[in-house]
C-alpha positions in Angstrom: 20.4 52.7 -73.5 19.6 54.6 -70.3 21.8 54.4 -67.2 21.0 56.3 -63.8 22.8 56.2 -60.5 21.0 57.3 -57.4 21.6 57.5 -53.6 18.7 55.8 -51.8 18.3 57.1 -48.4 16.8 54.5 -46.0 15.3 54.6 -42.6 18.2 54.0 -39.9 19.2 50.4 -39.8 17.0 49.5 -42.9 19.8 49.5 -45.4 20.2 45.6 -45.9 16.5 45.1 -46.3 15.7 47.9 -48.4 18.8 46.8 -50.6 17.0 43.4 -51.2 13.7 44.9 -52.1 15.3 47.3 -54.6 17.1 44.4 -56.4 13.7 42.8 -57.2 13.2 45.5 -59.9 14.4 44.8 -63.3 17.6 46.7 -64.1 18.3 47.8 -60.6 21.6 46.8 -58.9 22.8 48.0 -55.4 26.5 48.7 -55.2 27.1 49.6 -51.6 26.1 51.8 -48.7 24.0 49.2 -46.7 25.7 49.9 -43.5 25.5 53.7 -43.8 21.6 53.6 -44.9 22.7 55.4 -48.0 22.5 53.0 -50.9 24.4 53.5 -54.2 22.1 52.3 -56.9 22.0 52.1 -60.5 19.1 51.6 -62.8 19.6 50.8 -66.5 17.7 49.5 -69.5 18.5 48.9 -73.3 15.3 50.7 -74.4 15.4 53.7 -76.2 12.9 55.6 -74.1 13.7 57.1 -70.8 10.2 55.9 -69.5 11.0 52.6 -68.2 14.1 54.0 -66.1 12.1 57.1 -64.9 9.1 54.7 -63.9 11.4 52.4 -61.9 13.1 55.5 -60.1 9.7 56.6 -59.2 8.6 53.2 -58.0 11.8 52.9 -55.8 10.7 56.1 -53.8 7.7 53.9 -52.7 9.5 51.1 -51.3 9.0 50.2 -47.6 12.1 51.8 -45.7 13.0 54.3 -48.3 13.1 57.8 -47.0 14.2 59.5 -50.3 16.0 59.2 -53.5 18.6 61.5 -55.3 19.5 61.4 -59.0 23.2 61.6 -59.2 24.0 60.8 -62.8 22.0 60.1 -66.0 23.3 58.8 -69.4 21.1 58.3 -72.4 22.3 57.2 -75.8 22.0 54.8 -78.6 25.1 52.6 -77.7 24.4 49.2 -76.3 26.1 48.1 -73.0 28.3 45.8 -75.3 29.6 48.7 -77.5 30.3 50.8 -74.3 32.3 47.9 -72.8 34.2 47.7 -76.0 35.1 51.4 -75.9 36.4 51.0 -72.3 38.8 48.1 -73.2 
């Protein structure tokens, strides 16, 4: 499993539109920041390879309205999301 969090900076007043575009990608979720044009985004996959997540992160930079992306956090491990949730509870 790979989980990354990013800040996606958008052109002024493009946050809501870019948010909709980003959620079209598999494993991408936008958690906030639409009004500020600084989207809080996570990208995750269940695969063992970092490739799908890094490919998605690279693609997000090319979405219309995106100015730049900044990686904030990355976790890569063999646990499934179900196992991680069990550990939290």
